[in-house]
N, C-alpha and C positions, 0 to 999 in steps of 0.2 A: 443385517445377516442372517436371514431366518432363517429357520429352527420347524422340525415341525414338536407336536407335547410328546412327544418323546425320547426325542435329546434334547429338549429342553431340563425334562424329569430325569436324565439322568445323567445331565449336567450339573444336577441341582444334591444329587444323589451324593456322585462320587465325592461333593469338594462338603458336602457333608457328614462323610462317612473317611474318606484323608482329614476330614478336620477333630473328628474323633476321636479317630485311632492318635491322633499326636498330641490331645489333652490326655486320652491315656496310657498313652507312652508317655506323656510326662507325670500325671499325674501320680504312675508308677514307681518312675524314681525316686519322686520331692517324695512320698511314701518311705519308700526305701530309705530314704535318705533320712530323713528324722528320724524312720525307727530303729538304724547305723549309730545318728550318737543317744536317739535317747536308751539304747540295751549301754553303748559305754564311757553316757556317762552316770546310770544306774549301778555300771559294774566299778567306779572309781569313785564311786560320791562320797569314799571316806578317804583316797588316796593322802590329799591336802592335809585334812587333818589328820587322817598317821604321821606323814612327815613336821608340821607344829610342832604336838605334845614329843613322838620321836629322837627328833632334834637340835642340837641345842645350836639358834644359829645368832643368839643374841643376846648379849650377858651387857655389866652394866655400864659395857663405855660404849653401849651402843652395834652395829650393826660386824661380826666376825666374815671380814672376804672370804676367808681361804679354808671355814664352813661353809660358805654361799656356795663357791665354786667344783666343793670336795662332794659333795651333796647332788649340785646338779648333775655336775657331769658323771655322775653314780645309775641315777635316774635315767640322763637318755642315753647311755650306756643298755641300760636291761630295755628300756621301750624308745626307740624313737620318734617315734609321732608324737610321743609327752612332750609339751617346756615350761619351762617353771618358771615363774616370774614372783619375784619379791618388793610388793606396797607394803606404804606407810599410808598411814589411816585417812591420808586423802588423793589416795591412788595410783600417785606417781610412784617410778616406777625404778628401785632401791638398787636391786639384784635382778642379774640372770646370766644366765651363763653360753650366751647366741656370741654365733659372729657379730666382729664387727660388721654396723652397718645394714644389720637383718634389722634390726628394732623398728620402724617408725613413729612408733607413738611415747608421751613421754608419763599418760596417766591413760589410766581405767580406770572406766565404769564404774562408780561401785554397787548402781543398781540390782543389777545383776546379779551381783554377789551378794544383799544384804536379801536376795528372793533364794539363793543355790540353801547361801545357809538358813533360812528360814523356814523349809522346809516347804518351798511349794511346787506344783508338779513338774515334772522334767517332760521334752526337754531344754532346759535353757542359754538362752546362747549368751555369750559374752561379748568385751570388745577383742582385736589377737593382736596383740600389740608390734606381730609383723605386717600389718596393715592398716590403710588407711581407715579405713570403713569397711571390714573385714568383721567375721562374726564367725566367731567357733567354742561348741561344749570346752567345762570348763571343772574342773574342781577347786575350791576355793575353804583356805580353812584362816579365821581369826587367830595369832600370831600376840600371845604376851607376855609381857616381863615380866617376871618371876612369880609367873602364876596367877600376874592378879590385874595390872596395868597395860591395855593394849595400846601392840607396837604398829601393827600392820595385816595384816594379810600372806597365805601364801597360796599365789592363782597358779595352774599347775592348767596349759589350754592342752586338751587331750587329744585333740586328731593337730601336730599342727605342720611344718611346714615340710615333713618329710611322707607323711599319708599323703600331703597334699599332690606331691609327684609323683606316688605308686599307684595315686586314682589316677592321674592319668595317663601313666602307660598302662596299665591296668584296659584304663576307656578304648584302645588304643586297641586292645588283643585282640587276636579271633571272634575268645570267646562275646565282649561284646558288640561283634560284627554277624556271629552267627545268630544273639540276640535279634538284631537289629532285621538281620534278613530275614527272619520268621515271620516277624511283624509284620511287612512286607508283606512276607507268599499271603499273608491270614488276611490282612487287606488287600492288597488281589481278588485271593477265592472271595472274602459277600459282595467288592463290585460285579464281581463277575459272573454271581447268585442274582444280587441287587436286579443288572441291566435283561439279567433272565427272567427273570419277576416281572420287571417292570413292558420287557415284549411279549408274554400272558398274558398280562393287568388289560393293557391294551388294545390288543389286539380286537378283539369285540368294535373298539373305538375305531378305531385305523377299519377295518370293515365296513362301520356305518360311514364313515368321509368316504368312500370310497365307491358308495351305493349311490351316496345326496350329489357326488362331484356326477354322477351318470344318470344325473336326474334331468328329464329334460325342461326344455324351457316349453314345452306342451304340457306337464305332467305329470310323462309316461314315460317309469324308468326301460332306460332303454335294456337293460337283463331285467329278472326277476329278482328283486334281493336273497342276498344268503342267509338273510333272516327271518324270523319266528312272526307270522302275524300274530299273536297275543303271546302277551309274556306266563309261561306258567304260574299258579295258582300259587300265595306265598311267593315267590317272587322276589327278595333283593337283593339283588345283585341292578346297581343304578344304568349298570348303562345296558344290560341287557334287557332290562322294561323301555330305556332310551329305542331302542334299536327296531324291537316290537311295536312302542309308538311310529316309529317312523314309516314301518312296513304299511302298519293301520292307514295313518297319515297320507302315504303312496298313494295308496288303494284308494282311497277317497278320493285326490284328486282326481286321482285316474281314471275314478266312475263317473266326476261331476265333468270334465271332461269333460268324455264324452257323450255323454250328455246332453252338455248345451253345444259340441259336436252335429248332433244329432238332431237336436230342438230348434235345430239353425238350417242346417239342411230341411227336418218336415217343414221348417218358414217358409225357404226361401217355394218349393216342390207345391205348400199350400198356395203360394203366391200366384207361382204359374197357373197352378191346377184352377185357379178359381177368376184367374183369369178366361181362363179356358169357358169356367161356366158358364164368365158371364157378356163372352166375344157373340158364344150363342141364341141368347134370348136376345139380344142390344141390337146381333145382323138383321133377327126376326125383324123387331120392335122398327127399326129403320128401315127396312122395305116393305111393312105394308104400308109403312106411312108416308111413303116416296111414291108408295103404285098410290096412294089416296089422292096424293100432294098434287101427282102430274096428268091421273085419270079418274078427277071429280066428276068429271063433264060426259062421259064415258056409263061410269059403273051404274048398275037399276041399285035399287037403295033392299037390295033382298043382301049383292053383293058387298055392299059402305059398310052394314050392318056387321058384314060375315069378318071382314076387315078391322075393323075397331075393335072390334070380341076378341080380337089372334093379336092384336096391339094392343090390348088389355090386359088380356095376363100372360105377356108376357112380362107388361111396364110392371105387373104383379111379384111377376116372380123374381125381377132384379130385385125389384127394393126390397123382398124378403133375405132375396140371402146379401144386399150393403146393408140388413138389417140386421143378420143373424151373425157378421163378422165388425159391424162394432157393437155388441153384446158380446161375443169370444174378448175381442180385445180388452175390452171391461173389465172381464171376468179376469183374466190372464194377468193383469197388470198389474192387480189389487187397489181396484179403483172401489172396489161393489165391498159392505161387509154386508152380512146375511144382518137384518133387522127380526132377531126370533124374536115371536110368540105365537101365544098357549091358542090350538082352534081344535076343528072337528073337522076329521079325515074325510069322514061319512060326507059334514054336504061341497067339502071340494071335488071330490070324485063326481056327486052329482053336477054340485055346479060344469066341471068340465068335459061330463058326460051331455047334457042339454047343453056346448055349444059344438057338438059334434056328431049331434041330434040330426041335423040334416042332409051332412057328408054321407052318413052312414050310414041312413034309410032310401041313399038316391045309389047306393052300392051294396046296397042291400046287403047287410054287415050289422050284425044284430049285437048291441053292447051290455055286459054283462058283468056284473056289484055278487063281488060273495061275500058282504062283513059280518062277521060275528055279532053275538048282542053281548051289548054295555061297552064299549068298547072306548078305554079313554083317549084322552084329546093328545097331539105330541105337539112341539116346542119345535119353530120352527119357523121360518122366513115365511109367511105365508103368498107372497108373490113369486119371491125362487120355486117354491113344488109348488104353487100350481104348472110356471111353467116345465114343471120339470115335466108332469104328466100330460100335459098338451103334448110337451113334441113327439113322445112316446106313444100317445091312441095318435100320434098324428103320422108317426112313421107306421103304424101297425093297420090304422087305413089305407095307406097309398098299396102297402102290401099284402095285403089280405087282400085274395079274389072274390068274388063276389056270393051270398049263400053262407061267407062266412061266419066267423062272432073270434070279438075281443072281451078278452074278460080281464078285472079289474080285482082283485081281492085281498083283502086286509088280513090280516094276525096279527095277536098281538100273545108277545114269550121273553122273558129277561128284559121286562122294561122297553120292550124294545116295541115297536110297529113293521109290519114288514110291509111294502107291497110290492107287490109280484103284478106284473103286463102283461098280458100271452096275447098268442093269438094263433091260425090258422095256415095259415100259408104257406110259401114255401121254407121257411126257413134261412138263419143267410151256411152258405157252401162255409166249409171249414176253413179253405185258404184265405178266408175273407175273415175270423172269430181273434184270430192275433193283430192284436193292435188296433179290434175293435174301436177304442174310444182313444184311437190318439188320431192325431192331423186326417187328414186326408190323402196320400200323394199317390205317386202312379209310378213300381218299380221291374223297371224288366216288360214297359206294357202291363202291370197287371195295375189295377185299382186297389189301392192298400188303406188301410184304416177304414174309419167310420164316415159319417155324415157330418159337417157342423151340427147341425141334431142335437144328437152325442156323444162332440163335445162337449155340450155347453151343459146337455145338464149331466156329464162328467165332474165338468166345473163346480158346478153347482152344488155338488151331491158331493161337491172333499172341502166346500165351504159350510157344510154339517158336517163335516170329518163322518163323512156316512163314502161307498162308494156304492155306484151300479154295478150289474152283475151279472153276465151273461148265462143263464143254467140251462147247466147239461142238459139232455137226454130227457127232458119235460116231457116231452111229447109232439107231435106234430105242431108246426110252425117254432113260433121265438118266445123269448119269454125272459123275461127283464126287471130283476129285483132288486128293491135297496131301503135301508129300512130307520126306522128314523126316531128318536127320545122319544118315550112315551110321558105323560101327567098320568101319574094313578091316580087320578082320579073318575070312574066310567061316569060315561054318559048313554044317553038312550039308545038304544039303535037303529039304523036311520033306515029308512023307508028304502030296500030293493031294489034295483034293475035292472 
């Protein structure tokens, strides 16, 4: 049988409540019984002593049967609940006024009698002569012959057979039934209150369980969990904290799953787009090589050189694209870690400018470096930062019209060196700025995302715990900026370029 947590808690609570009620009733009855015996024994403590000293039950000839019967009959007439017995020094019963066949013992244990005579704490229970194993409260006193020689004991059972019969009839009376029904009503009310309390306590847990059941295999909840996204400050309710934690976990898993789905979709689109980008130069390369092969004898030297130049240019384009894809794959799969070292950004910018000097002159583009005095070194991977600057300047030269200008400005602030690359080109349209540093893809017939060069720049800077940023409203053209940690050891200013 499968039970919910609330049902199991309710069953356990019900069993404990019933057990506690039963134990409480037993303890109450037991306590009341002991209290009654203690009161009766305390009130009748001197009864046996009074009998022993106020009545002559023995003479020099021994026991006086007529005096014993007369005394016992009088006592039991006055108080039917008492039973009087005459014992010898060994505890054997020598006289009584019990009906024939009612006395079940021939001897009474003297140890409780001696405790009673010695004044020990009450109640003290002694043997019941009318029962084989019963114990009753009693009063006892020692008999002395001629006031000197011990000759036996007066043993008075204070709650005898008559009392037991009356107690049995009262136990079946309406008073006891009313008492028991009252206890049952109290137990029922306690049970109902406990079940309601358990229901209220476990309600958040049931809500959380239902939310977890609704959680899809794809990591998306069918409905928004009706629990807070975060636990209130100082919250000590463990279930409330668990609810908030689950809501945060569900949101995080959903975000991660959506990110993975988006990345997978972008990967598929990237493959499709790269295939498209590769197909055009490969087709062109194949066409010119095929023309050279089929018309080698009819082409002039000038045409042959032009075709070869075009084929070579397409081959270079394919090679660059393949190299960019290979480098991006290594960066995204964690196979590359930066080798940090100290170097001068001034020298690096100068080297990169020299690399692009001829392409810039061919397009009549001016290269300018803004370098403040005493610029500190930076700590980074020299090769990666060179590739970052190379990609940014290559993009700037390709998108800057003739007679334009490309600026690289270095600034030092708050323990970082900021690198800003700007050009005077047409800039990036507003609709293409979103997702500029993500994988390129085509959505609705429109090209989205930046190029592979910008994506490689972003991944390399992320390995340096930095980010490439597009500076909005920095003037005409496009401006990119990133930061590198500075080594607070100034160096001489570089040569302006």
